[in-house]
ZAMARGU-4260 file (C-alpha; in steps of 0.2 Angstrom, whole numbers, plus 5000, padded with zeros to 4 digits):
<rodrens>
0) 4831/5191/4979 | 4846/5178/4981 | 4843/5173/4963 | 4847/5190/4957 | 4864/5190/4966
5) 4867/5173/4959 | 4865/5179/4942 | 4876/5194/4945 | 4890/5183/4951 | 4889/5172/4936
10) 4889/5188/4925 | 4904/5194/4933 | 4913/5178/4930 | 4909/5178/4912 | 4915/5196/4910
15) 4932/5192/4918 | 4932/5174/4910 | 4951/5174/4908 | 4955/5179/4926 | 4942/5167/4933
20) 4948/5153/4922 | 4966/5155/4929 | 4959/5154/4947 | 4950/5138/4942 | 4966/5131/4935
25) 4974/5134/4951 | 4960/5124/4960 | 4961/5111/4947 | 4980/5108/4949 | 4978/5108/4968
30) 4963/5095/4968 | 4973/5084/4955 | 4988/5084/4966 | 4979/5080/4982 | 4968/5067/4975
35) 4981/5058/4964 | 4993/5057/4978 | 4980/5050/4989 | 4975/5037/4976 | 4993/5032/4974
40) 4996/5030/4993 | 4980/5021/4996 | 4984/5009/4981 | 5001/5006/4988 | 4994/5001/5005
45) 4981/4989/4996 | 4994/4981/4985 | 5005/4977/5000 | 4990/4972/5010 | 4985/4960/4997
50) 5003/4953/4995 | 5005/4950/5014 | 4988/4947/5020 | 4990/4928/5019 | 5005/4928/5031
55) 4998/4940/5044 | 4994/4926/5056 | 5012/4919/5057 | 5026/4920/5070 | 5043/4916/5062
60) 5057/4909/5073 | 5075/4910/5066 | 5092/4907/5074 | 5099/4922/5084 | 5113/4930/5074
65) 5115/4946/5084 | 5107/4956/5070 | 5089/4954/5073 | 5087/4937/5063 | 5076/4934/5049
70) 5067/4945/5037 | 5056/4943/5021 | 5056/4926/5013 | 5063/4916/5027 | 5078/4905/5023
75) 5088/4904/5006 | 5104/4896/5013 | 5102/4898/5031 | 5105/4912/5044 | 5120/4922/5047
80) 5136/4911/5050 | 5126/4896/5045 | 5117/4895/5062 | 5103/4883/5063 | 5089/4878/5075
85) 5090/4861/5083 | 5077/4848/5085 | 5077/4852/5103 | 5073/4870/5099 | 5059/4865/5088
90) 5051/4853/5101 | 5052/4867/5113 | 5043/4879/5101 | 5030/4866/5097 | 5026/4863/5115
95) 5025/4881/5120 | 5014/4887/5106 | 5001/4872/5106 | 4988/4871/5100 | 4995/4882/5086
100) 5005/4873/5073 | 5024/4874/5072 | 5031/4870/5055 | 5050/4866/5054 | 5058/4873/5038
105) 5074/4868/5029 | 5080/4879/5015 | 5095/4880/5003 | 5100/4887/4986 | 5103/4874/4973
110) 5107/4871/4954 | 5094/4862/4944 | 5088/4859/4926 | 5070/4858/4920 | 5069/4846/4905
115) 5083/4839/4894 | 5095/4852/4886 | 5088/4866/4897 | 5100/4879/4905 | 5107/4877/4922
120) 5097/4888/4935 | 5098/4892/4953 | 5083/4892/4964 | 5079/4890/4983 | 5073/4873/4989
125) 5062/4872/5004 | 5060/4856/5014 | 5044/4854/5024 | 5035/4840/5032 | 5022/4834/5020
130) 5008/4833/5033 | 5011/4851/5037 | 5013/4858/5019 | 4995/4862/5018 | 4995/4872/5034
135) 5009/4883/5027 | 5004/4883/5009 | 4985/4882/5008 | 4982/4886/4990 | 4988/4877/4974
140) 4986/4884/4957 | 4986/4867/4949 | 4989/4848/4954 | 4990/4840/4971 | 5001/4841/4986
145) 5017/4831/4987 | 5017/4816/4999 | 5032/4807/4992 | 5050/4809/4991 | 5050/4808/4972
150) 5039/4823/4970 | 5040/4842/4973 | 5029/4858/4972 | 5035/4873/4962 | 5030/4892/4964
155) 5019/4900/4951 | 5033/4912/4945 | 5045/4897/4944 | 5032/4888/4933 | 5029/4902/4922
160) 5048/4907/4919 | 5053/4889/4916 | 5038/4883/4907 | 5035/4870/4921 | 5018/4860/4922
165) 5011/4847/4933 | 5021/4831/4928 | 5037/4840/4922 | 5053/4834/4929 | 5067/4844/4937
170) 5085/4838/4939 | 5092/4843/4956 | 5110/4847/4958 | 5125/4850/4946 | 5123/4837/4933
175) 5108/4830/4942 | 5118/4823/4956 | 5104/4823/4968 | 5091/4814/4956 | 5075/4820/4948
180) 5059/4826/4955 | 5042/4826/4947 | 5031/4841/4949 | 5015/4836/4958 | 5008/4854/4960
185) 5010/4872/4957 | 5009/4884/4972 | 4997/4899/4970 | 5006/4916/4969 | 5010/4922/4987
190) 5020/4938/4983 | 5030/4945/4998 | 5030/4935/5013 | 5038/4934/5031 | 5040/4915/5032
195) 5045/4907/5015 | 5045/4915/4997 | 5039/4901/4986 | 5035/4910/4970 | 5052/4907/4962
200) 5056/4891/4973 | 5052/4873/4974 | 5046/4864/4989 | 5051/4846/4993 | 5047/4834/5008
205) 5057/4836/5024 | 5064/4818/5022 | 5070/4821/5005 | 5079/4837/5010 | 5087/4829/5025
210) 5093/4813/5016 | 5100/4824/5002 | 5109/4837/5012 | 5112/4827/5028 | 5103/4840/5039
215) 5093/4829/5050 | 5087/4839/5066 | 5093/4856/5060 | 5082/4869/5053 | 5083/4886/5045
220) 5067/4892/5053 | 5051/4887/5062 | 5035/4895/5056 | 5021/4895/5069 | 5003/4897/5061
225) 4993/4906/5075 | 4975/4900/5075 | 4972/4902/5094 | 4977/4917/5103 | 4987/4933/5098
230) 5003/4933/5088 | 5011/4945/5100 | 5007/4933/5115 | 5014/4919/5105 | 5030/4929/5101
235) 5032/4933/5119 | 5030/4915/5125 | 5043/4909/5113 | 5056/4922/5118 | 5053/4919/5136
240) 5055/4900/5134 | 5070/4900/5122 | 5079/4916/5127 | 5080/4914/5145 | 5099/4918/5145
245) 5098/4937/5140 | 5117/4937/5137 | 5116/4922/5125 | 5100/4923/5115 | 5095/4907/5105
250) 5082/4913/5093 | 5075/4929/5085 | 5056/4930/5083 | 5046/4940/5071 | 5028/4944/5074
255) 5021/4946/5056 | 5005/4955/5062 | 5016/4968/5071 | 5027/4970/5056 | 5012/4972/5045
260) 5005/4986/5056 | 5022/4995/5055 | 5022/4994/5036 | 5004/5001/5035 | 5009/5015/5047
265) 5024/5019/5036 | 5014/5019/5020 | 5001/5030/5029 | 5014/5042/5034 | 5020/5043/5016
270) 5003/5045/5009 | 5000/5060/5021 | 5016/5068/5016 | 5013/5067/4998 | 4995/5073/5000
275) 5002/5088/5010 | 5013/5093/4996 | 4998/5093/4985 | 4989/5104/4998 | 5003/5117/4996
280) 4997/5119/4978 | 4979/5121/4984 | 4984/5135/4996 | 4993/5144/4982 | 4977/5142/4972
285) 4967/5149/4987 | 4979/5165/4987 | 4975/5167/4969 | 4956/5167/4972 | 4959/5179/4986
290) 4968/5191/4975 | 4955/5189/4961 | 4941/5193/4973 | 4950/5208/4980 | 4952/5215/4963
295) 4934/5211/4959 | 4929/5221/4975 | 4940/5236/4970 | 4934/5236/4952 | 4915/5236/4958
300) 4916/5249/4972 | 4904/5261/4963 | 4892/5247/4959 | 4892/5241/4977 | 4888/5259/4982
305) 4873/5260/4970 | 4867/5243/4976 | 4868/5249/4994 | 4860/5266/4991 | 4844/5257/4984
310) 4842/5246/4999 | 4853/5231/4996 | 4858/5223/5013 | 4876/5220/5018 | 4872/5201/5019
315) 4866/5201/5001 | 4882/5210/4995 | 4892/5198/5004 | 4883/5183/4997 | 4886/5190/4979
320) 4905/5188/4981 | 4904/5172/4991 | 4893/5165/4976 | 4907/5170/4964 | 4921/5162/4974
325) 4910/5146/4976 | 4906/5145/4957 | 4925/5146/4954 | 4929/5133/4968 | 4915/5120/4963
330) 4918/5120/4944 | 4937/5120/4947 | 4936/5106/4960 | 4924/5095/4950 | 4935/5096/4935
335) 4950/5093/4946 | 4941/5078/4953 | 4938/5070/4936 | 4956/5073/4930 | 4963/5066/4947
340) 4955/5049/4943 | 4964/5049/4926 | 4980/5055/4935 | 4978/5041/4948 | 4975/5028/4934
345) 4991/5034/4925 | 5002/5034/4941 | 4995/5017/4947 | 4998/5009/4930 | 5016/5017/4929
350) 5022/5015/4947 | 5012/5000/4953 | 5009/4991/4937 | 4991/4988/4941 | 4975/4999/4942
355) 4965/4986/4952 | 4964/4997/4967 | 4959/5013/4958 | 4940/5012/4961 | 4940/5006/4979
360) 4932/5015/4993 | 4948/5022/5000 | 4954/5028/4983 | 4938/5037/4979 | 4938/5045/4996
365) 4954/5053/4991 | 4945/5061/4976 | 4930/5066/4987 | 4942/5074/5000 | 4952/5083/4986
370) 4936/5090/4979 | 4929/5095/4996 | 4945/5104/5001 | 4945/5113/4985 | 4928/5120/4987
375) 4931/5124/5005 | 4947/5134/5002 | 4939/5143/4988 | 4924/5149/4999 | 4936/5153/5014
380) 4947/5164/5002 | 4932/5173/4996 | 4925/5177/5013 | 4936/5192/5018 | 4934/5201/5001
385) 4915/5198/5002 | 4915/5205/5020 | 4925/5220/5014 | 4913/5223/5000 | 4898/5222/5012
390) 4906/5234/5024 | 4910/5248/5012 | 4903/5265/5016 | 4889/5268/5003 | 4893/5287/5002
395) 4911/5284/4999 | 4908/5270/4987 | 4897/5281/4976 | 4910/5295/4976 | 4924/5282/4970
400) 4931/5284/4953
</rodrens>
């Protein structure tokens, strides 16, 4: 018997194809809006996560400047008002964070030339102890780590932009006043970071930096790689040890893991917000289905009266109209789901410049959620018209003109 009512529902949709298509269009738009925004939000989170995942185990210590200290990328010329960490500060940090590794970092901006006749460029130079370079920069794209004062490492973006290869020579300072360094290795791309941003920088030994810039025992920052314990505990320990005088703080400490959590939460809020905007269009589509189903009930009152008079049950009449709403919802939602993948691809390519995270589980779940929401809204908006049709008085319905 249910097959008969299923066929009647399909027949009614075919008879009013234009009206049904417009209702489907509303559902399609709603699903595309929800799923595409969900894909974009999830892709944004994954892009940031991939860029920052390598520095989620770091605690960064910078001189206190009254404004919260460091930030993304560490140095680049020192902290506010040229404040520096002393060797005494470093030794305190090293002692309290043991057995974790504390790495002192020098940094400054400098003029340099790559090759004979090249243009003068400005880049950041980081000075790091050679025996700790691998702790801070574990991945090289090419070449080997620099263990001598005549060599340096360069970031992948620096190497690409200036056609630098392993073995290339870089003149440091205006007119090469600080000599020439040979590139021994190219650092793998790190993206955004909380400690040091090496993609467009060069890395030299601590001794070379101190001899060149006369900065012995003064550091721009100290990076602690946390392999034992929690980053929050390490942060608290450093603050208690070095900021004993509350009125005169010595250092600012950044917990990269806590900062990452805040970033992810922010992106999650943004994703929820933009998805909610898409949900508004879905609710509008639901109202459209509700109106169409009410019109369908009003147009078929006499037909419903005939069906009831020959013994059709209320639940069977109700199921006929629910089937109709479900067909519109399922077809519209499935089409919307397919189009949302195309929309997500286009948005990701234009805004994020990558589609690498389009077919991840979290992104595809956005499509599933959008399709499911579309079907549920369609059925819910068909419930009341179906109930009203089922509860029409058969005698009054037969008299209806």
